[in-house]
N, C-alpha and C positions, 0 to 999 in steps of 0.2 A: 323308155324301155323298162326302167325299174318299176314304174307304176303297173305296167302290163303284167310282169312277172309276179309282182306282189299280190295283185288282184287274182291272178290265176290261182296261185298257191292258197290264199286265204278262202277263196270260193270252194277250192277242192277240200280244205280242211273242214269247212262248215258243213259240207255235204256228206263227208266220210267220217270224220273222227268221232262225233257223238254216237252215231249209229253203230260204228264199228266196235267201240267200247261196250256198248249195251248188248250187242249181239254175242260178244265173247264172254261177258258175264253171265248172259242167259244160257250158255253152252253151246252156241253155234260157232264152229271154226271154219277155217280154210275159206274157198271161194264162196261158200253160203253165207259167211258173215260179211264179206265184201259186198255181195249183191244185196243183202238185208240192210246195209249201212245206210243207203239213201232214204229209204222210207222212214227208218228209224230216226234219222237225223231230222227229217221233215217234221216228224212228231215232236221232236225236242224244240225245234225252232218256232213251230206254230204254238205250242204251249208256252214257251217263253214269251211270245209276243203278247199273249192274253195276260199272263202274269204281270209283265212289265207295265202294261196299261192299267191293270187293276191297282197296283201299289203306286201308280203316279211316276214311275221312272221313264225318263226319256230313253227311247229304243237305241238312240246313238248318243253316248257310247255305252249305256248300261246293258244293251242286249247280249254282249259278250258274257258279262257276270251272270245274267239271269239264265242264259243258256247252259253255262257250266254248272250252275246250281241245280237246274233241272235234270241235267244229264247224271249228276252225282245221286241225286234223290231217286231217279229211276233205276240206276245201277243197284243202289241198296235194295230196293223192292225186288228186283230180279234175283239178287244173291240169296235173299231170304226165301223166296220161291223155290230156287234149286235146292236149297238146304232141307226143304220139306220133302223132297223127292224120295220115295222109298226104292231101295234096291239100287242106288246108283253107284255103290262101290264096286270097283272091279272085282271079278272073282280071283281067289287065291290059289285056284287049281293050277298045277303046272300044265304047260301046253302040251297037247298030245305029239306023240313022236312024229306023226306024219305032218304036222304043222311046222315043227321044229326042223324037219328035214327040208321042207320048202323054204324056211327062212334061211337056212344054211345055203341051199342052192342060189338063193338071191342075193347072197353075199352079206347078209346080216352078221353081226358080231356074235359068236357063240355064247351062251350063258347069260346074254342080256335080253330081258323081255321088254318089248316095247309098251310103254304106258298107253293104255286105252285112251282115245282121244287126240293123241299126237297126230300131226299132219306133215306131209312131205311137200315142199314146193315142186310142182310138176312143171318142168320147163315147156312142155308141149302146150299147156293151156296158157301159161305165161307168154308164150310166144304168139300165140293166136290172139290173145287179148291186146298185146303190144301192137301187133299189125293192125288190128281193127282200129285202135286208138289213133295210130299214125295216119291211117287212110282217111278216117274221118276228119281229123285236125286238118290234114293237107287240104281237102276239099273245102271245108269250111273256112280256113284262112284265105284260101285262093278267093273265095267268094266275097269275104268280108273286107279285104283290102287294108285300110287304115283302121286299126282297132279303136282309135278315138272318134271315127265317123259315126254318127248316129244312124241307127237303122230307121227306115221309114215304112210305115204302114197304118192302117186305120187304129189296129189294136195297139201298136208300139207306142203311139203318142200317149195313150193312157199309161202303159207300163212304165214309161221313163218318167212321167210326170208323178206317177204313184210313189216311185223311189224318191224323187225330190220332196214330195208331200210328207213323207214319213221323216225324212231327215230334218225337214224345217219344224214339223209339228210335234215330233217326238213320239207319235202313237203308231205302232206297227200292227195293232189288233186287227184281225179279220172282221171285228164287229164295229167298225167305224174308223179304222186307221187312214182310210182315203176319203174322209167326209169333206176335206177341203176341195176336192175335185167335183163335188156336187153340191156347191154353194153352201157348205157347212151341213149338209143333212147326213147323219150317220147311216151307212149302208153296209149290208154284208158284202165282202168280197175277199176271196182266198189271198193272203198277203205273204205267204211263206217265201215265194219267189222275191218279193219287193224287199221284205224285211232282211233277207239274206243279202241282196245286192246293196241295201242301204248301209251294211255295215262294212263294205269295201271301201277303201280309201279314195279311190279315183272318182272322178265325176260320173253322173248317172249314165252317160252314153258308154263310156270305157268300161265302168264296172259291169253294166248289162251285157255288153259283147263278151266280156270275160266269162260271165256266168253262162252264156249261150255256149261258149266253146267247151266249158267243163261239163255241162249236162249232155250236149251232143257227143263229144269226143271222148269223154271219159266215164261218166255215169252210165250211159246206155251200153257200150260194150262190156263194161265190167259187170254190169247187172245181169246181161245175156249169159256171160260167161258162167256166173255162179249158178244160174238156172239150169244150163246144160249139163254142168257137172253133177248137179243134184238129180237131174232126171235120168242121166245116163249111168252114174256111178253109185247111186243110191246112198247119198250121204257122205262121200269122199272118205273111203276107208283108207287106212294108213298104207296099204299096198293096192294102189289103184290099177285097174285094167288098163294096159298101154293103149289098146285099140279105142276103148271108150274114151280116154283122155284125148287120143288123136281126133276122134270125131267131134268132142267137145271143142277142141282148138279150131278146127275147120269151121264148125258151126258158128263160133265167135267171130271168125273172119267174115262169115256171111252177113253178120249183123251190120258190117259196113257197107254192105251192098243194098240194103233196104232204104228206100226213101220215104216211105209213109211214116217211119220213125228212124231218125229224129229230124231230118232236114226240112220235110214239108211243114212240120209243126214249128220248128224254129225258124224257118225261112219264110217263104211265100205266105203261108197261113199266119205266122207270127203269133201263135197262142202260147206264149211262154210258160205261164203258170200251168196250163193243161199239158204241155210237153214235159214239165217237171213231174207231174202226176203219173203220166204214162211211163216215165223212166223208173218210177217206183214200183211198177207192176212185177218185174222179174223178181225183186226182193220179196214182196209179199207171197208170191207163189212159192218161193223157196221155203219160207217159214210155214206155209201151208202144208207142204210136203213134209217137212220135219215133224210137224204136229202129227200127220198120219203115221210117221215112223214110230212115234212114241206110243201108238196105240196098236201093238201087234195083234193080228187076228188069232183067235184059238187060245188065247191066255186069259186067265181070269184075274191075274195080278202081275205086277211088274216083276216080282220075285220068281214067279212061275215062268214068265218069258225069258228070264236070265237063265234059269236052270235047264230049260229044254231047248235053247238056242245053242247052235254051234258057236265056235269061237268067233267067228267072223261077224255073225249077226249081233253077238254079245258086245263086241267092240263097237259096232255102229250104235247100238242102243245106249251103251255107256257114254258116247261122246255127243249124243244128241240131248237137247232139253227135255225135261220131263213134261208131262201134260200141263201142269200149272205154269211153269215157265215158258213153255212153248205157246200156250194160249195167250199169256201176257204179251209175248213178243209179236205174235200174229196180230193181236187187237191193236198193239201199239203202232206197228208198221202200217196196217190198214188205216188206222186213224191218221197217221202222217201223210199217207197218200191223199186221204180225203182232205185233209187241211190243205195240202197243195193245190187241190181243185176239187170242188164238190162233184163234179161229174164222174170222178173216179170211184164214187160208190156204185154207180151203174156199171162201170168197166169190171169192178171186182165181182159183182153179181154174174156177169156173163162168163167170166173165166173160172170163177170158183164154183159154179154149178156142177160141172163133171166131177171135180175133186171132192166137193161136199157129198156128192153121191156115194163115192168110194168111202168116205169117212163114215157115213151112216152105215153102210153095209159091213165094214170092219167092226164097228162098235157093237152091232147088233150080234155078230158072231163072237166077239170077244167075251161079252157077259161081265159080270162082276163090277169091280171098280173101274174097269176101263169103260164099259158101257155108261156107267153113271157120270163119269167125268166128261166123255164125249158128248152125252146128251145135255148136261149142264153148260158145256161150252156152247153147243149150238143154240141152246135156249138164250144164254146170254147175248149171243150174237144177234139172234132174232129180236130180242128186246131192244137192243141198241139200234138196230136198223128202223124198227117200227117207231121208237121214240124220235130218232133223227127225222124220218119222214113227216111226223106229226109236228114237230117243231119247224120244219122248212116247208110246210104244206102250201103256204102261200107262194112261195118262190117256185115249188115244184109245179103248182097249177099254172103258173106263167110260163114255165119251161115247156110243159106239155102241151100248151096251146101255141107254141111258136109256130110260124108260118114261113115257108120258103118254097119257091117254085121247084117242081120235080124235074127229073132228068130221065135219061135212057137207061133201061134195064141191061141190054147186052152191053153197052159201053161201060156201065158201072161194073159189070161182072168181069169183063176184060181188064179194066184197070185194076180191080181187086186181085185177081190171079196173078197178074204180071207185075204188081206193085209199081204201077205208074202213077205219077202225081195226080191226085184227084182235086187239086185246087190250084187256081192260077193259070197263066198262059202256057206253062210247060207240061201240060196234061199228056201230050203224046211225044214228048221230048226224050231222046236218049235211047239206049239199047234195052229191049225187054228182058234184061238178065234176071228178072223175077221168075222167069221159067226154070231157072236152075233150082231155087228154092222150092217151087212148085213140084218138079219132078222129084226131087229127093223126098218130099213130104209124101207123094204118092207111093214111093217105094216103102216108106215106113208104114203107111196106112194098110198097104196090101199084104206086108210080110212080118210085121211086128205086133203081136197082140196087145202088148203092154203100152202100145202107143194110142189105143182106142180112146182113153179119156182126152187127150190132147186132140185127136181127130173129131171128137164130139164138140170140144170147145172151138176149133177152127171153123166147123160146120155152122155152129151157132152164130159166130161172128161174121161169117160170110153171108149168111141169110140176113142179118142185120144190116151189113153194108148194102146189099142189093135192095132191101125195103127202104133204106134211107135215100139211096141215090136214084131209086127207080121212079117210075110214073107216080103222079099224084093219086092217092086213094086214102081211105079213112085209116088203115093199118099203118100207113106211113108216120103217124104221130108217135109210134113206139120209138122213133128216133128223136123225139123232143128233147131228151136230156143231153143229146149232143148237137142241139140246135140244127137238127135235119142236115147235118153237114157231113157227108160220107168221109171226108178226110179225117174227122175226128174219130170215126169208127174203125178206119183202117187198121190202126195199131193193134186192135182186139184180134184181128186175123193175123198180123205179122208175128206176134209173140208165140202162139202155139205153132205157127208154121215154122218158126225157127227151131223149136223143139222137135217137130217131126223131121225136119231137114236133117238135124243132127242125129236123129235115130236112124233115118235112112243111110247116112254116111257110116255109122256103126255097123248097120246090117251089111252093107256091101263090103267093108273092110273084114268082116268075118267070113262071108261066103267066098270071097275071092281074096284071100290073104296074100300078101306079097307086095314088093316094092313097086311093081309096075301099077297096081291098083292104086296105092297111096299116091304115086307121082301123078297119076291121071286126075284123081279126085282134087289134090292140091292145086294143080293146075286150073282145073275148072272153077274152084272156089275163088281163087285169087284173081282170075280173069273176070269172074263176075264183079268181085268187089272193086278192082281197078276200072272196069269198065264203067262203072257208076260215078267215078270221080268227076268227069265234066258235068253231069247232071246235078251232083252234089253241090258243086261249086256255084252253077247257075241258080239253083234254088235259094242259097244264101245270097248270091249277087243280086237277086230280083227285090231285095229290101235294103241293100246296101250301096249299090252302084247308082249314083244319082242320074247317070245317062240311061239306066234301064230299070228304075223302079217300076214294078209290076203294075201298079194302079196309080201312077203319077207321082212325080217328085213333089215333096212337101217344102224341102229346104235344100238349097244348092250348098256346095262346100264352102264358098265365099260368105254366104248368108250365116252358115253355122259357126264360122269363126267370128263374124260380126256379133252374132247373139252372145257368145261365150264371153266377149269383151264388154258387153253393156252391163254385166253384174258389178263391174268396178266403176262404172260411170254413173250409175243411178243411185239414189238414195235406197236404204234398206227397205223402206215402207212403200216404194214405187209399185204401181200397178198399171198395166199396159193393156189397152184394147187392141184387137187385131184379129183378122180372120185365120181360124185354125187351118183351113184349107190352103193358106198361103204360108203356112209354116209358123205363125205367131205363137202356137202352143209350146214349140221348141224353146221359147225364151226361158220358160220355167226350168226345164232339165238341163239345158246347156248354160244359162247365165244365172240361174237362180233368182229370176225376176218373176214376181208374181204377175199372173195374166187373169183376165176377165173369163177367158174361154180356154180351159186347160185340156179339153176334150174336142174330139172331132164329132161327137154325138151331140144332139141337140141339148141345150140347157134345160134346166127345170121349167116346166110349163108355168108361166105366170110370174116367174122371177124377174128381177130387174135386169139380169143379164138376157133373158129371153125377150123381154120387151125392148131392149135396146137393139136387138138384132132384127126385130120385125119392121123398123121403120127407117126411112132415110134421116140422116142426122140433121138436126137443127141447132147449130152452135151459137146461141144467143143466151145472154144472161136470163135465167128464169124460164128457159125452154124445158119442154119434157126431156129432151136428150141430155141437157146439163143437169136436170134433177136425177136422172137415172145414172149418169157418170158419177155424181156425187154419192149416190147409194152404193154403187159397187166400188168406189174409192179410186176411180181411174182418172189419171191426170196426163197419160201419155197415150199416143196412137202409133202403131207400127203399120207402115204402108210398104206393100211389096208389089212392084211392078215390073214384070219379066216381059213386057211387050217388046217386040223387035230383037229379042234375044234368043239364043239356042234353046232356052228353058221354056219359052212360051208353049210349044207344042207337047212339051214332056210334063209340065205341071199338073197336079192333081186338080180336078174339076171342083169348084165351089159348090157347096151344098146349101144348107140353111143360112149360111154366112155370107152369101152373095152381097148384100148391102154393106156389111162391115168391111168387106174387102176393098171398097172404092170410096172411102170418105174423101171430101174435098179437104185440102190443107189450110183453106182460108180459117183464120182465127187460131192458127197454130204457128209455132216457132220451131225451127229445125234443132235437133240435139246432136244427132250423129247420123252418118249414112255410109252405105258401101254401093257397090254397083246397081244392085237391084232392090234394095231395101234400105228404108229410112225411118229413123224415130223422131217423133215430133212431140212437143209438149203443148197441151191443149190450153190456150190462153183465153179463148173467147168466152167461156163460161165465168170468168172472174175468179178471185180467190175463194 
């Protein structure tokens, strides 16, 4: 139990502490800082991984020190950027009598002027966030079962072994940190998730499960809470509007009712790094809105804006980061999200297009220094995007040429609007409570003009979901960055839909004020969130419960315990050959034992591992099989035979590893065994 608690606390600290510090140093306070913490922390971790690899320091344990140093350096840069801001000192004018009167009526102490930028903890939003966190945690824990049991899916095999490869090799860089999984070939792969998990003290399976819980049940609802406060309250003033805060709280509870994020991504689909990058979206949007607020329309300079604004507007402006600090924070957060997963660059393009249009319009109206600053920022972003596209042009070409069978347009549209799972056997499972979010979003779209940018973002995302999940045609390749997988695109609809839903709640609370309206809306939102608990649990159970693994069981509980014990029985340099489809790859993550095939995907064409899997074994001294075994360094064979057991019909199908799964044990001697798995030492090839 102590290992579980320690891993949960450390994972939360890694994902929040660095970014929260940077956000506050940059001038972001309150819920906005909480939301921005995750993408900024990802930027710190991803940068620290590159630095540690460059200076030759092993990620474990030096990653902690490098991350702390990177955080300190970034904080210094932000502090200098804020110090360069003009007109950021609060006005010395006395408050107007009417504002003093309002303060007195609200119970503020007479004669004490509240410092601009100070924040009050609003129990409404806090209660909403806590409710969402608890609901998501309950569903995910119910589906996970034992925290030490490894999750099982095609991608999970890679993620677990990537964590172990980083721990053993010491390199967590996204530019070659997982080379051990590709026969030593350096490849690009986003490793923020794996580097974070590698720093946790427990084994790869337990540490990964803790990370899944923190990302899904903590980072996601807190990120949404910050975004909703930002959009509804306009920067979290010191005296928040109670109705807007109530709407933000209820909208945060609704984030526990969505399954497209986080449980499909973390459960059935099991794209953990991508899920982390999606969780960064609310924080990046918060910082984009803050940057918009730092560029008020109609003012030629920051001092002009301060002089002409009323006290409330001046207070919000004083508490927000200036254009330079705001730009640095936004670029850092966006970079952190992209470091978490490269596809996030395309996600940001989709959701930031409407906000970018507003930014351009306000900059043109503002004129003067504001216009120059905005245009310079936009130019810098464009240069970074184009440079990144050029550097990654080969990878982008491969992604844009990705091929996947098409689907049904009406079915995809219905799934998207009702937020039904768009991957796995649970596509039509559970109550369509997504209609609650959809209905509230319609209210906002019809009645609230300021919701139009979010409506545009939602419409754009919906079109993309339908294009990706619909019938086959040439335009479908627009979904190439998302591997033509509609479940990866659905989060782009959910994020603006939650903003629209919260705006709709705010509108209803205003047009029909009173306890009855509040009670009805609260009951509706809570019913939607609670009604999704069974589906949330089933989505997580689909990769955890060995009896119900969505695409076949790779390793049984008995086999998992057996593999964990082999790390103490075998030499440190032992290498085992076995079929990944029969769970042999789990030897690396569970027992720390090197394997010939650490992935379920095909080995590199023409490599010794590839040639070994292509032919039936010939275990004789001097044979090709023995030569290949010597080249890969394998002296042990793992055999898994589930014939005649309850697992025979539940196991995952063999793929390219069919011949590896059924080697004869002639010329081998037994080392250890359990009910369905046995480890053998290959003796026929000689020493």
